[in-house]
C-alpha positions in Angstrom: -23.4 13.8 -8.1 -20.0 13.6 -6.4 -19.9 12.1 -2.9 -17.0 13.0 -0.6 -15.9 10.5 2.0 -13.2 12.6 3.6 -13.2 16.1 5.0 -12.7 18.8 2.3 -9.1 20.0 1.8 -7.4 22.4 -0.4 -6.6 20.8 -3.8 -4.4 23.6 -5.2 -1.8 21.0 -6.2 -4.4 18.9 -8.0 -5.2 21.4 -10.7 -7.5 19.0 -12.6 -9.6 17.7 -9.7 -12.6 20.0 -10.3 -12.9 18.4 -13.8 -12.4 14.9 -12.5 -15.2 15.3 -10.0 -17.7 16.8 -12.5 -20.0 14.1 -14.0 -20.8 16.2 -17.0 -17.2 16.8 -17.8 -16.2 13.1 -17.2 -19.1 11.4 -19.1 -17.6 12.0 -22.6 -14.1 11.1 -21.4 -15.3 7.8 -19.8 -17.6 7.1 -22.8 -14.5 7.2 -25.1 -12.7 4.7 -22.8 -15.8 2.5 -22.6 -16.1 2.4 -26.4 -12.5 1.4 -26.7 -12.5 -1.3 -24.0 -16.1 -2.5 -23.9 -17.5 -1.9 -27.4 -18.1 0.9 -29.8 -21.9 0.5 -29.7 -22.3 1.3 -26.0 -24.4 4.3 -25.1 -23.1 5.8 -21.9 -26.0 7.2 -20.0 -24.5 8.7 -16.9 -21.5 8.5 -14.5 -21.6 8.2 -10.7 -18.6 9.6 -8.9 -17.3 8.8 -5.4 -14.1 10.0 -3.8 -12.4 7.0 -2.1 -9.4 8.8 -0.7 -8.2 12.4 -0.9 -4.7 13.6 -0.1 -2.7 16.7 -1.0 -0.6 14.8 -3.6 -3.4 12.7 -5.1 -7.1 11.8 -5.1 -8.5 8.4 -5.7 -12.0 8.4 -7.4 -14.4 5.6 -8.2 -16.4 6.0 -11.4 -19.5 4.0 -12.0 -20.2 4.1 -15.8 -23.8 3.3 -16.5 -24.3 2.3 -20.2 -26.7 0.6 -22.5 -25.7 -2.0 -25.1 -28.2 -1.6 -28.0 -27.1 -4.8 -29.7 -27.7 -7.0 -26.7 -30.5 -4.7 -25.5 -29.2 -4.8 -22.0 -27.7 -2.4 -19.4 -24.0 -2.6 -18.6 -22.1 -1.1 -15.7 -18.4 -0.5 -15.7 -16.2 0.3 -12.7 -13.2 2.5 -13.2 -10.7 3.9 -10.7 -9.2 7.3 -11.4 -6.1 8.6 -9.6 -5.7 12.3 -10.0 -2.1 13.4 -9.4 -0.4 16.7 -9.1 1.5 17.7 -12.2 4.2 15.3 -13.6 3.5 12.6 -11.0 1.3 9.8 -12.4 2.7 8.9 -15.8 5.5 6.8 -14.3 3.0 4.9 -12.2 1.0 4.0 -15.3 4.2 2.8 -17.1 5.1 0.6 -14.1 1.6 -0.9 -14.1 1.9 -1.6 -17.8 5.2 -3.4 -17.2 3.8 -5.5 -14.4 0.8 -6.3 -16.5 3.1 -7.6 -19.3 5.4 -9.5 -16.9 2.9 -11.9 -15.4 0.3 -9.8 -13.5 -2.4 -9.7 -16.2 -5.9 -11.1 -15.5 -4.9 -14.2 -17.4 -2.1 -15.1 -14.9 -2.1 -18.8 -14.3 -1.5 -18.3 -10.5 -4.6 -16.1 -10.2 -2.4 -13.2 -8.9 -2.9 -10.0 -11.0 -3.1 -6.2 -10.8 -5.8 -3.8 -12.0 -5.6 -3.4 -15.8 -4.0 0.0 -16.5 -6.4 1.6 -19.0 -4.9 5.0 -19.8 -3.0 7.9 -18.5 -4.4 11.3 -19.4 -1.7 14.0 -19.3 -4.2 16.7 -19.8 -6.2 15.5 -16.7 -3.0 14.3 -14.9 -5.1 11.2 -14.1 -4.4 7.5 -14.3 -7.4 5.3 -15.2 -7.4 1.6 -14.2 -10.1 -1.1 -13.9 -11.8 -1.5 -10.6 -10.9 -4.9 -9.2 -13.4 -7.1 -7.4 -13.2 -8.6 -4.0 -12.3 -7.2 -0.5 -9.0 -6.1 0.9 -7.4 -8.7 3.2 -7.7 -6.4 6.2 -11.5 -6.7 5.8 -11.5 -10.4 4.9 -9.6 -11.5 8.1 -11.9 -9.5 10.3 -14.7 -11.6 9.0 -12.9 -14.9 8.8 -9.3 -15.0 10.2 -8.2 -18.1 8.2 -4.5 -18.9 7.5 -5.3 -19.5 3.8 -5.8 -15.7 3.3 -2.4 -14.9 4.7 -0.9 -17.5 2.5 -2.4 -15.7 -0.5 -1.0 -12.4 0.8 2.5 -14.0 1.1 2.3 -15.5 -2.4 1.3 -12.1 -3.9 4.2 -10.4 -2.2 6.7 -13.1 -3.2 5.5 -12.9 -6.8 6.2 -9.2 -6.9 9.6 -9.7 -5.3 10.4 -12.3 -8.1 9.1 -10.2 -10.9 11.8 -9.5 -13.6 11.5 -5.8 -13.6 14.0 -3.2 -12.2 12.2 0.0 -11.1 14.3 3.1 -11.6 14.1 4.2 -8.0 16.2 2.4 -5.3 14.7 2.5 -1.8 17.4 3.3 0.8 17.4 3.9 4.6 17.5 7.6 3.8 14.3 7.2 1.8 12.6 5.3 4.6 13.4 8.2 6.9 12.1 10.7 4.4 8.8 8.9 4.6 8.4 10.0 8.2 5.9 12.8 8.1 6.9 15.1 9.9 10.6 14.1 9.9 12.0 12.2 12.9 14.0 15.3 13.9 10.8 17.1 14.6 9.5 14.2 16.7 12.8 14.5 18.8 12.2 18.2 19.2 8.6 17.7 20.3 9.5 14.8 22.7 13.0 15.5 23.9 12.9 12.4 26.2 12.7 10.2 23.0 15.6 11.8 21.2 18.2 9.2 22.4 16.0 6.3 21.2 15.2 8.0 17.9 18.9 8.7 17.3 19.6 5.0 18.1 17.1 3.8 15.6 18.4 6.1 12.8 22.1 5.7 13.4 21.9 1.9 13.8 19.8 1.6 10.7 22.3 3.6 8.7 25.2 1.5 10.1 23.4 -1.8 9.3 22.7 -0.6 5.7 26.4 0.3 5.2 27.3 -3.3 6.2 24.8 -5.0 3.9 26.9 -5.9 0.9 25.8 -8.2 -1.8 22.1 -8.7 -0.8 19.8 -9.5 -3.7 17.6 -6.5 -4.5 14.1 -7.0 -5.9 11.1 -4.9 -6.9 9.4 -3.5 -3.8 5.8 -2.4 -3.3 7.0 0.3 -1.0 3.8 0.6 1.1 2.8 -3.0 1.5 0.0 -3.6 4.1 -3.2 -5.5 4.5 -5.2 -3.1 2.4 -3.1 -3.5 -0.7 -4.3 -7.0 -1.7 -7.9 -7.8 -2.7 -9.2 -11.4 -2.6 -12.2 -13.1 -4.2 -12.8 -16.8 -5.0 -9.2 -17.8 -4.8 -7.9 -14.9 -6.8 -5.7 -12.0 -5.6 -5.2 -8.5 -6.9 -2.2 -6.3 -5.9 -3.0 -2.6 -5.9 -1.4 0.9 -5.4 1.9 1.3 -7.1 2.8 4.9 -6.2 5.7 3.8 -4.0 7.0 1.0 -6.2 10.8 0.9 -6.1 13.8 -1.4 -6.0 15.6 -2.6 -2.8 15.7 -5.0 0.1 12.6 -7.3 0.0 12.7 -7.5 3.8 11.4 -3.9 3.9 8.0 -4.9 2.5 7.8 -7.9 4.9 8.8 -5.8 7.9 6.1 -3.2 7.0 3.2 -5.6 6.8 4.4 -7.5 9.9 4.0 -4.4 12.0 0.3 -4.2 11.2 -0.2 -8.0 11.5 1.4 -8.0 15.0 -0.7 -5.0 15.9 -3.9 -6.9 15.6 -3.4 -9.1 18.6 -6.4 -7.7 20.5 -8.8 -7.9 17.6 -7.8 -11.3 16.1 -7.1 -13.9 18.8 -5.3 -16.4 16.4 -3.1 -13.7 14.9 0.0 -15.7 15.8 -1.2 -18.6 13.6 -1.9 -16.1 10.8 1.6 -14.5 11.0 3.2 -18.0 11.0 1.2 -19.0 7.9 2.3 -15.8 6.1 6.0 -16.2 7.0 6.0 -20.0 6.2 4.4 -19.4 2.8 6.6 -16.5 1.9 9.8 -18.3 2.8 8.7 -21.4 1.0 9.3 -19.2 -2.1 11.9 -16.7 -1.1 15.4 -17.0 0.5 15.2 -17.5 4.2 18.2 -15.1 4.8 15.8 -12.2 4.1 14.3 -12.9 7.5 17.5 -11.7 9.3 16.8 -8.1 8.1 13.1 -7.9 8.8 13.5 -6.4 12.3 15.4 -3.4 10.7 12.4 -2.4 8.7 9.9 -3.1 11.4 11.8 -0.6 13.5 11.7 2.0 10.8 7.9 1.5 10.3 7.4 2.0 14.1 9.4 5.3 13.8 7.2 6.4 10.9 4.1 5.7 12.9 5.4 7.6 15.8 5.9 10.6 13.6 2.4 10.3 12.3 1.2 10.6 16.0 3.0 13.9 16.1 1.3 15.0 12.9 -2.2 14.1 14.0 -1.8 14.9 17.7 -4.9 13.0 18.8 -5.6 12.4 22.5 -2.7 10.9 24.4 -0.5 10.9 21.3 2.7 11.4 23.3 2.2 8.0 25.0 1.5 6.3 21.7 4.5 7.8 20.1 6.7 6.7 23.1 5.5 3.1 22.8 6.1 3.1 19.0 9.6 4.4 19.4 10.3 1.8 22.2 9.1 -0.9 19.9 11.3 0.4 17.1 14.3 0.2 19.4 13.3 -3.4 20.4 13.0 -4.4 16.8 16.4 -2.9 15.9 18.0 -4.8 18.8 16.6 -8.1 17.3 18.9 -7.7 14.3 21.4 -10.5 13.9 19.6 -12.8 16.4 17.7 -14.6 13.6 15.0 -15.5 16.2 12.1 -16.9 14.1 9.8 -17.0 17.2 10.4 -13.3 17.9 9.8 -12.5 14.2 6.3 -14.0 14.4 5.4 -13.0 17.9 2.5 -10.3 18.2 3.0 -7.2 20.1 1.6 -6.7 23.6 -0.8 -3.7 23.2 -2.0 -1.1 25.6 -5.8 -0.7 26.0 -5.9 2.5 24.0 -4.0 1.3 21.0 -5.9 1.0 17.8 -3.7 0.0 14.9 -4.5 0.4 11.3 -2.6 0.6 8.1 -1.1 3.9 7.1 0.2 5.0 3.7 3.2 7.1 2.8 2.4 10.7 2.0 
């Protein structure tokens, strides 16, 4: 039986979703995968299905495959994550995961930093199948125990990706960052005319800064790096979600995650210590000059979050959007100062501010 964890939405773009959510349809498909990866003698009894996240462009599903091994005479359970995409969207993600797996991110990685094993991409189902990784996302771990060691693991995971010898086909530019605003920043300016000068300042300054950035070292980028994208367990880390993987300025991933770290000042009293641990660990591996550009991408993340306020239009959204745009301006103005303390200083939050990670859609 399928369990939905989000409100039902139209899935016209996901033409195979009805099949992907049907246990009877999926049992023989998952049984075939189980025979290949776990053993040909397994008898797959049934499949439990749970929707983890549902969007217009994709749906993430957890499959619990319940099987019996007749040779060992014991029950065996297998966790598989399926990502259903609209047509022609998922195969490239699968190929990128295969490349990462082969370039140092397999489960046998000596540094204990890996990714979910990519199992198969089914073109007929437009679905990517990957192993379900253990552990908890860092955003959950630090709520339970806000220790610097977890932020050091986060930093090492990001640095390993930035040092990985792959060159994704898509380069992430300032224009692409602005296209990730949903709705576009121009609509936010129309909805909140008093914010238009500040929005224009963020956009125009970001474009000018990019034009002056010559010769910086580009790296693989996660593209949507936040505290939910790394799972931890017993000293091991798993990096997940490669839909936005691209090539560009590594400062963009750092800037994005810092926005969410700095936004946890009210919930985590020692967040300054955690931010410092993250930055110190990251820059013990990566070039310190990357830090000079972090405020640029913090500013763009604030603008994206302000646009999300317009999209959702929750109570007092205009005030929240205004504060986010103002923070975006403040971040852009930090460019060139190379102020390490400002880079690690949490934000002063209003009482009604509740920050959480957001994904690109």
